[in-house]
C-alpha positions in Angstrom: 81.8 12.3 -80.3 81.6 9.8 -77.5 84.0 6.9 -77.3 84.4 4.2 -74.6 87.8 2.6 -74.3 89.8 0.7 -71.7 93.5 0.3 -71.3 94.6 -1.5 -68.1 98.1 -2.7 -67.6 99.9 -4.2 -64.6 103.7 -4.2 -64.3 103.7 -8.0 -63.9 104.3 -11.1 -66.0 104.4 -14.0 -63.7 102.9 -17.4 -62.9 101.2 -18.6 -60.9 98.6 -15.8 -60.8 98.6 -15.8 -57.0 102.1 -14.4 -57.1 101.0 -11.7 -59.5 98.1 -10.7 -57.2 100.4 -10.4 -54.2 102.8 -8.3 -56.2 100.0 -6.0 -57.4 98.8 -5.5 -53.8 102.3 -4.5 -52.7 102.7 -2.0 -55.5 103.9 -4.1 -58.4 107.1 -3.3 -60.1 110.0 -5.7 -60.6 109.6 -8.9 -58.7 111.8 -10.0 -55.9 110.0 -13.3 -55.9 111.9 -16.5 -56.6 109.5 -17.4 -59.4 111.5 -18.1 -62.6 108.9 -16.3 -64.8 108.8 -12.9 -63.1 110.7 -10.6 -65.5 108.9 -7.3 -64.5 107.0 -7.1 -67.8 103.7 -5.3 -68.1 100.7 -7.4 -68.7 98.0 -5.7 -70.7 94.9 -7.0 -69.0 92.2 -5.1 -70.9 92.3 -3.1 -74.1 89.0 -2.3 -75.9 87.3 0.2 -78.2 83.6 0.2 -78.9 83.0 -1.4 -82.4 81.5 1.8 -83.8 84.9 3.5 -83.2 87.3 0.8 -84.2 89.6 1.1 -87.2 90.3 4.7 -86.6 93.6 4.4 -84.8 92.2 5.0 -81.4 93.5 1.7 -79.9 97.0 2.3 -81.1 96.8 6.0 -79.9 95.7 4.8 -76.5 98.5 2.3 -76.2 101.3 4.5 -77.6 102.1 6.4 -74.4 102.2 3.2 -72.4 104.4 1.5 -75.0 106.7 4.5 -75.1 107.0 4.4 -71.4 107.8 0.7 -71.4 110.4 1.3 -74.1 112.0 4.1 -72.1 112.2 1.9 -69.0 113.3 -1.1 -71.1 110.3 -3.2 -70.0 108.6 -5.9 -72.1 104.9 -6.1 -72.5 102.6 -9.1 -72.8 99.0 -9.9 -73.4 96.7 -12.6 -74.7 93.7 -12.6 -77.0 91.1 -14.9 -78.3 90.6 -12.8 -81.4 92.7 -13.4 -84.5 91.9 -9.9 -85.6 93.5 -8.6 -82.4 96.6 -10.5 -83.2 97.2 -8.4 -86.3 96.5 -5.3 -84.3 99.1 -6.1 -81.7 101.6 -7.2 -84.4 101.4 -3.7 -85.9 102.5 -2.5 -82.4 105.5 -4.8 -82.6 104.1 -7.6 -80.5 105.0 -11.1 -81.6 103.1 -14.3 -81.0 104.8 -16.2 -78.2 102.4 -19.1 -78.4 99.2 -20.1 -80.1 96.9 -22.4 -78.2 94.5 -24.1 -80.5 90.8 -24.6 -79.6 89.9 -27.8 -77.9 86.7 -29.2 -76.5 85.0 -26.5 -74.5 87.8 -24.0 -74.9 88.5 -21.3 -77.5 91.8 -20.8 -79.2 94.0 -18.0 -77.9 97.3 -16.3 -78.6 99.9 -15.2 -76.1 101.8 -12.1 -77.4 104.9 -10.4 -76.2 106.6 -7.1 -77.1 110.2 -6.6 -76.2 111.2 -3.0 -75.5 112.3 -1.1 -78.6 115.3 1.2 -78.8 114.5 4.7 -77.8 116.4 7.8 -78.8 117.2 10.4 -76.2 118.1 13.9 -77.1 120.0 16.2 -74.8 120.1 20.0 -75.0 123.2 21.9 -74.3 
């Protein structure tokens, strides 16, 4: 079975994008910038599964390690989509719609989603 998929995340959530680019070049991570919207969250830039392989849990399986890592480090995640179908996919992964921007002349509607870190349980061995 051959499956093509993409997961790409940057440990950034900032505006304007020029600040994001400069942080990426310097290694990302939590921002020391004075921008008020740099909270160190991860931005999921690309997530995709070929249509023939969708609805099999592959997207969720690919994102699970990344989301677990974000939860462990108490890092929020964000993304945007122009697909209403994708909104429900991300909601199943505990993302919430932060904003819906309706379509307007020459531009498609899109949704901005955000996922706050979820509580993780740690076990210790004695």
